[in-house]
C-alpha positions as CSV (number, residue, x, y, z in Angstrom):
1,X,28.8,32.0,-26.4
2,X,28.1,30.8,-22.9
3,X,30.4,28.3,-21.4
4,X,29.9,25.7,-18.6
5,X,31.3,28.2,-16.1
6,X,28.6,30.8,-16.9
7,X,26.6,31.5,-13.8
8,X,23.6,33.2,-15.5
9,X,21.3,30.3,-14.5
10,X,22.3,30.6,-10.8
11,X,21.9,34.4,-11.0
12,X,18.3,34.1,-12.4
13,X,17.5,31.6,-9.6
14,X,18.9,33.8,-6.8
15,X,17.0,36.8,-8.1
16,X,13.7,34.9,-8.3
17,X,14.3,33.4,-4.9
18,X,14.4,36.8,-3.3
19,X,10.8,37.5,-4.0
20,X,9.8,33.8,-3.6
21,X,10.3,34.2,0.2
22,X,7.1,36.2,0.2
23,X,5.1,33.0,-0.5
24,X,6.0,31.4,2.9
25,X,2.6,32.3,4.6
26,X,0.6,31.0,1.7
27,X,2.5,27.7,1.5
28,X,2.2,27.3,5.3
29,X,-1.6,27.8,5.1
30,X,-1.8,25.2,2.3
31,X,0.1,22.7,4.4
32,X,-2.1,23.1,7.4
33,X,-5.3,23.0,5.3
34,X,-4.1,19.9,3.4
35,X,-3.3,18.1,6.7
36,X,-6.8,18.9,7.9
37,X,-8.5,17.6,4.8
38,X,-6.4,14.5,4.2
39,X,-6.7,13.7,7.9
40,X,-10.4,13.4,7.6
41,X,-10.6,11.3,4.4
42,X,-10.2,13.8,1.6
43,X,-7.5,13.3,-1.0
44,X,-5.0,15.3,-3.0
45,X,-5.0,15.0,-6.8
46,X,-2.0,16.4,-8.6
47,X,-1.1,16.9,-12.3
48,X,1.3,18.6,-14.6
49,X,3.0,18.2,-18.0
50,X,6.6,17.4,-18.7
51,X,8.9,18.6,-15.9
52,X,5.9,19.8,-14.0
53,X,4.6,16.3,-14.0
54,X,7.8,15.2,-12.3
55,X,7.4,17.9,-9.6
56,X,3.8,16.9,-9.0
57,X,4.8,13.2,-8.6
58,X,7.5,14.3,-6.2
59,X,4.9,15.8,-4.0
60,X,2.7,12.7,-3.9
61,X,5.7,10.5,-3.1
62,X,6.5,12.7,0.0
63,X,2.9,12.5,1.2
64,X,2.2,8.8,0.6
65,X,5.7,7.9,1.8
66,X,7.3,10.4,4.1
67,X,9.1,13.7,3.9
68,X,11.5,13.5,6.9
69,X,10.3,11.8,10.0
70,X,8.0,8.8,10.0
71,X,4.3,9.4,10.1
72,X,1.1,7.8,8.7
73,X,0.6,7.8,4.9
74,X,-1.9,10.2,3.3
75,X,-3.9,9.9,0.1
76,X,-2.2,11.8,-2.8
77,X,-2.5,10.7,-6.4
78,X,-0.5,11.9,-9.4
79,X,-3.0,11.7,-12.3
80,X,-0.4,11.7,-15.0
81,X,1.4,8.6,-13.5
82,X,-1.4,6.3,-14.6
83,X,-0.1,5.8,-18.2
84,X,-2.8,3.4,-19.2
85,X,-5.6,5.8,-18.3
86,X,-3.9,8.9,-19.7
87,X,-3.1,7.2,-23.1
88,X,-6.6,5.7,-23.3
89,X,-8.3,9.0,-22.5
90,X,-6.1,10.9,-24.9
91,X,-6.8,8.4,-27.7
92,X,-10.6,8.3,-27.1
93,X,-11.4,11.8,-25.9
94,X,-8.4,14.0,-26.8
95,X,-5.4,15.2,-24.9
96,X,-7.4,18.1,-23.4
97,X,-9.4,15.5,-21.3
98,X,-6.6,13.4,-19.9
99,X,-6.8,15.1,-16.4
100,X,-10.4,16.3,-16.4
101,X,-11.8,12.8,-16.9
102,X,-9.5,11.4,-14.1
103,X,-10.6,14.2,-11.9
104,X,-14.2,13.4,-12.5
105,X,-13.4,9.7,-11.7
106,X,-11.4,10.2,-8.5
107,X,-12.4,13.7,-7.2
108,X,-15.0,14.3,-4.5
109,X,-16.3,17.4,-2.7
110,X,-13.6,18.6,-0.2
111,X,-10.7,17.1,-2.2
112,X,-7.9,19.3,-3.4
113,X,-6.6,19.4,-7.0
114,X,-3.1,20.9,-7.3
115,X,-2.0,21.8,-10.8
116,X,1.6,22.7,-11.8
117,X,2.4,24.6,-14.9
118,X,5.2,27.0,-15.9
119,X,3.1,28.8,-18.5
120,X,-0.3,28.5,-16.7
121,X,-1.9,28.0,-20.1
122,X,-2.0,24.2,-20.7
123,X,-5.5,23.2,-22.0
124,X,-5.6,19.9,-20.2
125,X,-4.9,21.5,-16.8
126,X,-7.5,24.2,-17.4
127,X,-10.1,21.6,-18.2
128,X,-9.2,19.7,-15.0
129,X,-9.6,22.9,-12.9
130,X,-13.0,23.5,-14.4
131,X,-14.1,19.9,-13.8
132,X,-12.8,20.0,-10.2
133,X,-14.9,23.1,-9.5
134,X,-18.0,21.5,-10.8
135,X,-17.4,18.7,-8.3
136,X,-17.0,21.0,-5.3
137,X,-13.2,20.5,-5.1
138,X,-10.6,23.2,-4.3
139,X,-8.0,24.0,-6.9
140,X,-4.6,25.3,-6.1
141,X,-2.0,26.1,-8.8
142,X,1.7,26.6,-9.0
143,X,2.5,28.6,-12.1
144,X,5.0,30.9,-13.7
145,X,4.4,34.6,-14.2
146,X,0.9,36.1,-13.6
147,X,-1.5,36.8,-14.9
148,X,-2.2,33.5,-16.7
149,X,-5.3,31.4,-17.3
150,X,-4.6,28.8,-14.7
151,X,-3.9,31.3,-12.0
152,X,-7.2,33.0,-12.8
153,X,-9.1,29.7,-12.9
154,X,-7.7,28.4,-9.6
155,X,-9.0,29.2,-6.1
156,X,-5.5,30.1,-5.0
157,X,-2.2,30.3,-7.0
158,X,1.4,30.7,-6.3
159,X,2.9,32.5,-9.3
160,X,6.7,32.6,-9.7
161,X,8.0,35.7,-11.4
162,X,10.8,34.3,-13.5
163,X,11.2,34.5,-17.3
164,X,12.7,31.0,-17.7
165,X,10.8,27.8,-17.3
166,X,13.7,26.0,-15.7
167,X,13.8,28.6,-12.9
168,X,10.1,28.4,-12.4
169,X,10.3,24.6,-12.0
170,X,13.2,24.8,-9.6
171,X,11.2,27.1,-7.3
172,X,8.1,24.9,-7.7
173,X,10.3,22.2,-6.1
174,X,11.2,24.5,-3.3
175,X,7.5,25.1,-2.8
176,X,6.8,21.4,-2.8
177,X,9.4,20.9,0.0
178,X,8.1,23.8,2.0
179,X,4.5,22.5,1.6
180,X,5.7,19.1,2.9
181,X,7.4,20.7,5.9
182,X,4.2,22.7,6.7
183,X,2.1,19.6,6.3
184,X,4.3,17.6,8.7
185,X,4.2,20.3,11.3
186,X,0.4,20.4,11.1
187,X,0.3,16.7,11.5
188,X,2.5,16.9,14.5
189,X,0.2,19.5,16.0
190,X,-2.8,17.2,15.6
191,X,-4.4,19.2,12.8
192,X,-4.9,16.0,10.8
193,X,-6.9,14.5,13.7
194,X,-9.3,17.4,14.2
195,X,-9.8,18.8,10.7
196,X,-13.3,19.1,9.4
197,X,-12.6,19.1,5.7
198,X,-15.1,22.0,5.3
199,X,-14.5,25.1,3.2
200,X,-14.4,28.5,4.7
201,X,-14.5,32.0,3.2
202,X,-16.5,30.6,0.2
203,X,-18.7,32.1,-2.4
204,X,-22.3,31.1,-3.1
205,X,-21.2,27.8,-4.8
206,X,-19.1,26.8,-1.8
207,X,-15.8,27.7,-3.6
208,X,-13.2,29.6,-1.7
209,X,-12.7,33.1,-3.0
210,X,-9.9,33.2,-5.5
211,X,-6.6,34.5,-4.3
212,X,-3.2,34.5,-5.9
213,X,0.3,35.0,-4.5
214,X,2.1,36.6,-7.3
215,X,5.8,37.1,-6.8
216,X,7.0,40.4,-8.0
217,X,4.2,41.2,-10.4
218,X,0.7,42.6,-9.8
219,X,-2.4,40.6,-10.8
220,X,-4.0,43.4,-12.9
221,X,-4.7,41.7,-16.2
222,X,-1.5,42.9,-17.9
223,X,-0.3,40.3,-20.4
224,X,2.5,38.2,-19.1
225,X,5.8,37.8,-21.0
226,X,5.7,34.4,-22.7
227,X,9.1,33.0,-23.8
228,X,8.3,29.5,-22.5
229,X,6.5,26.4,-23.7
230,X,3.1,25.4,-22.3
231,X,4.0,23.0,-19.6
């Protein structure tokens, strides 16, 4: 039986963190792109379930408030935080629609939808990603092990290679803080003042070509190990 002095949790986190370092360039690019878009009037919509909802709301708090130094506020909305809308939509349309319908209401071409999920298989997040693409939005995802449905349905994804949901969520928080640091550096450089909000490297529909940063596992269609809840 494990005791309170057992360090297995810390060991799992340290192991996953070793490969997580590889995601630095991706997060840095996201931060710069987000500064450009939000600086020209686009907005960030974010959503997650359970612990991932808390991580998503953490991100919006840092952007609307501040991360470290004072700077202007930027538009970032946590869809799950509107309890009246989420419960009304769940009651009238079903839980699968709670984020998709809000995305349709608030999303515009050029906006970014960021979805957080340890399993990458939550139906309400997959529906939101699909709705966002129909609107001309860009979808980024933070997930657990790849391949997973959300990673495959996003324009870009950061996939944490860890077998335990808690470890995935902890590294998602690291990613949130790194994203905020990259965002603030881009704002300081003036990226938020000269961004165009336009997509680049897109396909025929204007969507960016899908890419994924998978930490420690190839994206080859091999089934992922699932010992975690859909969150």
